[in-house]
C-alpha positions in Angstrom: -6.4 82.1 91.0 -3.7 79.5 91.4 -1.4 81.9 93.4 -4.2 83.9 95.1 -6.6 81.3 96.6 -4.3 80.5 99.4 -1.6 82.5 101.4 1.5 83.3 99.7 3.6 80.6 101.6 1.4 77.8 100.3 2.7 76.0 97.3 -0.4 75.4 95.0 -0.5 72.2 93.0 -4.3 71.8 92.7 -4.7 73.8 89.6 -3.8 72.3 86.2 -1.6 75.1 85.1 2.1 75.2 84.4 4.8 77.5 85.9 6.3 78.6 82.6 6.5 81.8 80.7 4.3 82.2 77.7 5.6 81.1 74.2 7.3 84.0 72.5 5.0 83.7 69.4 2.0 84.2 71.6 3.4 87.0 73.5 4.4 88.8 70.1 0.9 88.2 68.5 -1.0 89.3 71.6 1.2 92.4 72.1 0.6 93.3 68.4 -3.2 92.7 68.8 -3.3 95.0 71.9 -1.1 97.6 70.1 -3.6 97.6 67.1 -6.6 97.8 69.5 -7.8 94.4 68.3 -10.1 93.8 71.2 -13.5 93.8 69.8 -15.9 90.9 69.1 -14.1 87.8 67.7 -14.3 87.0 64.0 -12.8 84.7 61.4 -12.3 81.2 60.7 -8.4 81.1 60.6 -8.3 79.1 63.7 -9.8 76.2 62.0 -6.9 76.0 59.6 -4.5 76.3 62.4 -6.2 73.4 64.4 -6.2 71.2 61.3 -2.5 72.0 60.5 -1.5 71.2 64.1 -3.3 67.9 64.3 -1.9 66.9 61.0 1.7 67.8 61.9 1.5 66.3 65.4 -0.6 63.2 65.1 -1.0 62.5 61.4 -4.8 63.2 61.9 -5.8 64.8 58.5 -9.6 64.7 59.0 -10.5 68.0 60.4 -12.8 69.8 58.0 -12.9 73.7 58.8 -16.6 73.8 58.1 -17.2 71.2 60.8 -15.4 73.2 63.5 -16.9 75.6 65.9 -15.6 78.0 68.6 -16.5 77.9 72.2 -15.0 79.7 75.3 -13.6 76.7 76.8 -13.7 72.8 76.7 -16.3 72.3 79.3 -18.7 74.6 77.8 -18.1 73.2 74.4 -19.0 69.5 76.0 -22.2 71.0 77.4 -23.2 72.5 74.0 -22.5 69.1 72.3 -24.6 67.3 75.0 -27.3 69.8 74.3 -27.1 69.1 70.6 -27.1 65.2 70.8 -29.0 64.4 74.0 -32.2 65.3 76.0 -32.6 66.1 79.6 -32.0 63.0 82.0 -30.1 61.0 79.1 -27.2 59.1 80.4 -23.5 60.4 80.1 -21.0 57.8 80.9 -17.7 58.7 82.6 -14.6 56.7 83.6 -13.6 57.6 87.1 -11.3 58.6 88.6 -11.9 61.4 86.0 -11.7 65.2 85.6 -13.8 66.5 88.5 -15.9 69.1 86.5 -17.3 66.3 84.3 -19.7 65.5 87.1 -20.8 69.2 87.8 -21.3 70.0 84.2 -23.2 67.0 83.4 -25.5 67.5 86.3 -25.9 71.2 85.4 -26.9 70.3 82.0 -29.6 68.0 83.4 -28.0 64.9 82.1 -27.4 61.8 84.3 -24.1 60.5 85.1 -23.3 56.8 84.8 -19.9 55.5 85.9 -17.8 53.0 84.2 -14.7 52.9 86.4 -11.1 52.4 85.0 -9.3 49.1 85.7 -7.0 49.1 88.7 -4.0 49.8 86.4 -5.9 52.9 85.0 -7.0 51.4 81.7 -10.4 51.6 79.9 -12.5 48.4 80.6 -14.6 47.1 77.6 -16.6 44.9 79.9 -17.4 47.8 82.3 -18.2 50.1 79.5 -20.5 47.5 77.8 -22.4 47.1 81.1 -22.8 50.9 81.3 -24.3 51.0 77.8 -26.5 48.1 78.4 -27.8 49.6 81.6 -28.5 52.9 79.9 -31.3 52.6 77.4 -32.1 55.5 75.0 -29.6 58.2 74.1 -26.3 57.6 75.7 -23.0 59.4 75.4 -19.4 58.4 76.5 -17.5 61.3 77.8 -13.9 60.3 77.1 -10.8 61.9 78.5 -8.2 61.3 75.9 -5.5 61.5 77.3 -7.0 60.6 80.6 -7.2 63.2 83.6 -6.0 62.6 86.4 -4.2 59.3 85.7 -2.3 60.5 82.7 -2.9 57.2 80.9 -2.8 57.6 77.0 -5.5 55.3 75.5 -4.0 53.0 72.8 -5.3 52.6 69.3 -6.5 49.2 70.2 -8.4 50.5 73.3 -10.0 53.3 71.1 -11.0 50.8 68.4 -12.7 48.8 71.1 -14.6 51.9 72.2 -15.6 52.5 68.6 -16.9 49.0 68.2 -19.1 49.3 71.3 -20.3 52.7 70.2 -21.5 51.3 66.8 -23.0 48.3 68.4 -25.1 50.2 71.1 -25.6 53.3 69.3 -23.6 55.5 71.8 -22.3 58.9 70.9 -18.6 59.8 72.0 -17.4 63.1 73.0 -13.6 63.0 73.3 -11.9 65.7 75.5 -8.4 66.0 74.1 -7.3 69.1 75.8 -4.1 67.4 77.1 -3.4 65.7 73.7 -0.3 67.9 73.0 1.2 67.1 76.3 1.8 63.3 75.7 5.4 62.6 77.1 8.1 60.4 75.6 7.2 56.8 75.5 3.6 57.2 74.5 1.7 58.4 71.3 -1.5 60.1 71.1 -4.3 58.8 69.0 -7.0 61.3 68.1 -10.3 59.4 68.7 -11.8 60.9 65.4 -8.9 59.3 63.4 -10.2 55.8 64.2 -12.1 54.3 61.3 -15.9 54.7 61.5 -16.0 57.3 64.3 -17.2 60.1 62.2 -20.8 59.0 62.4 -20.9 59.1 66.3 -17.8 61.2 67.5 -17.1 64.6 68.4 -13.8 66.1 69.6 -13.4 69.1 71.9 -10.1 70.6 72.4 -8.1 73.9 73.1 -4.6 75.3 73.2 -5.2 76.3 76.8 -3.4 73.5 78.8 -0.5 72.8 76.4 0.2 76.6 76.0 -0.9 77.7 79.4 -3.5 80.2 78.3 -6.8 79.2 80.0 -7.8 82.6 80.8 -7.9 83.7 77.2 -11.1 81.6 76.5 -11.0 80.0 73.2 -11.7 76.3 72.6 -12.6 74.3 69.4 -15.2 71.6 68.7 -14.6 69.3 65.9 -17.8 67.6 64.7 -18.0 64.5 62.8 -21.0 64.8 60.5 -22.3 67.8 58.4 -25.7 67.4 60.1 -24.2 68.0 63.7 -22.2 70.9 62.2 -25.3 72.5 60.7 -27.4 72.1 63.9 -24.5 73.7 66.1 -24.2 76.4 63.5 -28.0 77.2 64.1 -27.1 78.2 67.7 -23.6 79.1 67.2 -23.9 82.8 68.5 -25.2 81.3 71.8 -22.7 78.6 71.8 -19.7 80.7 71.2 -20.7 83.7 73.2 -17.7 84.5 75.4 -15.0 83.6 73.0 -12.2 86.0 73.5 -10.7 87.7 70.5 -7.4 87.7 72.1 -8.0 83.9 72.7 -8.3 83.5 68.9 -5.0 85.3 68.3 -3.1 83.1 70.9 -4.7 80.0 69.5 -3.5 80.6 65.9 0.0 81.6 67.2 0.1 78.5 69.3 -0.9 76.1 66.7 1.1 77.7 63.8 4.4 78.9 65.6 4.4 77.3 69.0 5.8 74.0 68.1 9.5 74.5 69.2 8.3 75.9 72.5 5.9 73.2 73.1 8.6 70.6 72.3 10.9 72.1 74.9 8.0 72.1 77.5 7.3 68.4 76.9 11.0 67.6 77.3 11.0 69.5 80.6 8.0 67.7 81.7 9.6 64.4 81.2 12.5 65.6 83.3 10.1 66.7 86.1 8.3 63.2 85.9 11.7 61.4 86.4 12.7 63.8 89.2 9.2 63.4 91.0 9.6 59.7 90.8 13.0 59.8 92.3 11.8 62.2 95.1 8.8 60.0 96.0 10.8 56.9 96.2 13.4 58.5 98.5 11.2 60.7 100.7 7.8 59.4 100.6 8.2 55.7 100.1 4.8 55.0 101.6 2.9 56.5 98.7 2.2 54.9 95.3 1.9 56.3 91.8 2.2 55.3 88.3 4.3 58.0 86.2 1.9 59.4 83.8 2.1 58.8 80.1 0.8 62.2 79.4 0.0 65.5 81.2 1.8 67.1 84.0 -0.5 65.6 86.6 0.4 63.0 89.1 -2.3 60.7 90.6 -1.0 59.4 94.0 -2.2 56.8 96.2 -1.8 58.2 99.8 -3.3 55.3 101.7 0.1 54.5 103.2 0.3 57.8 105.0 -2.2 56.3 107.7 -3.9 59.7 107.7 -7.7 60.3 107.5 -7.2 63.4 105.5 -3.8 63.6 104.0 -4.7 66.6 101.8 -5.8 68.6 104.6 -2.6 67.6 106.5 -0.5 68.6 103.5 -1.9 72.2 103.5 -1.7 72.8 107.4 1.5 71.0 108.1 3.4 71.1 104.8 2.2 74.3 103.1 1.2 72.3 100.0 -2.2 72.4 98.4 -3.3 69.3 96.5 -6.6 68.3 94.8 -8.8 66.0 96.8 -9.4 62.5 95.4 -13.2 62.3 95.9 -13.6 65.1 93.6 -12.6 62.8 90.7 -15.0 60.0 91.6 -16.3 58.0 94.7 -13.9 55.5 96.4 -10.9 57.8 95.9 -10.7 59.5 99.3 -7.2 58.3 99.8 -5.7 59.6 96.4 -4.7 62.9 95.4 -3.7 64.8 92.3 -0.8 67.1 92.0 0.5 69.2 89.2 4.2 68.8 88.7 4.8 71.4 85.9 7.2 73.5 87.9 10.9 74.0 88.4 13.2 71.2 89.8 13.9 73.4 92.8 10.3 74.1 93.5 9.3 70.4 93.0 12.0 69.4 95.7 10.4 72.0 98.2 7.0 70.6 97.4 8.1 66.9 98.3 10.0 68.2 101.4 6.7 69.8 102.5 4.7 66.7 102.0 7.3 64.7 103.9 7.0 67.1 106.7 3.3 66.7 106.8 3.2 63.1 106.3 5.7 62.1 108.9 8.8 61.2 107.1 11.0 64.2 107.2 14.3 64.1 109.2 
């Protein structure tokens, strides 16, 4: 999709995918599975041990119980299944804009009600804003947390997550933590799994996948980590419905990623840190009118393009610069002069991207 939705001369930065070859262990395991004809219905629970081992090694999170995990095709479908498990139609789901655009669409499709608790001006969670959202949403309420945050790339601190947990306990709020970008925390920050915070097991659920960190979204395999045996038992009761669509090759890739992909991932994270530094330099030199805070995680840049003076900088970037960006309003209201771009590409291509934006936005020589 990334390279086919627009003409071949357009540089596509709107999709959260990386321009990297697959990790060698994933290629080897998938190739062996294909050679063996292992393309039937998925089966087995080895993925749970793989997820648990990866979380323990990367973040010191030793709380994943295999019998409290479940498979779903992708993170957003997992979020919907958990919402169906713990809420009823028209219950409130709190989001923290600017936030991952599909949160809005999937919540609405699940017949739940979106309540917004915007981030602060510097992109941090606001305890006061969250409390106000919880107070204004009687009945069952869920906070859908992007941890790390998408599109800002903010990594929530332990203190911030502890404050969220305290609020959740006080107001009886359930937390769904989307941690799909957790393996992509860049040097200078540390990921804290929400479920590793004391007292969160009674109200917290984590949904994650290897798809972003290992660039395998098309293989359809994500994981739900439930906090309580009761939640796990309830989801197991509808598990065939919930996991319908999981790919057997996704299971193969997931196990390979979590058990053998560490060195490849370390190299990718180091390269992303280099791209982050290069993009900072390029924007300063060639697009001084835009503003951004380099992300602590992910390969996504959230950029304030107010200074371009254009009514629709994204459209201008496409038509005059040959660069396709994401539109800010998709991530929440009041962000029509923001854009998101994925900088997980080569240094050479990144320079061409910024040159295209400079042409479009009027600063090219």
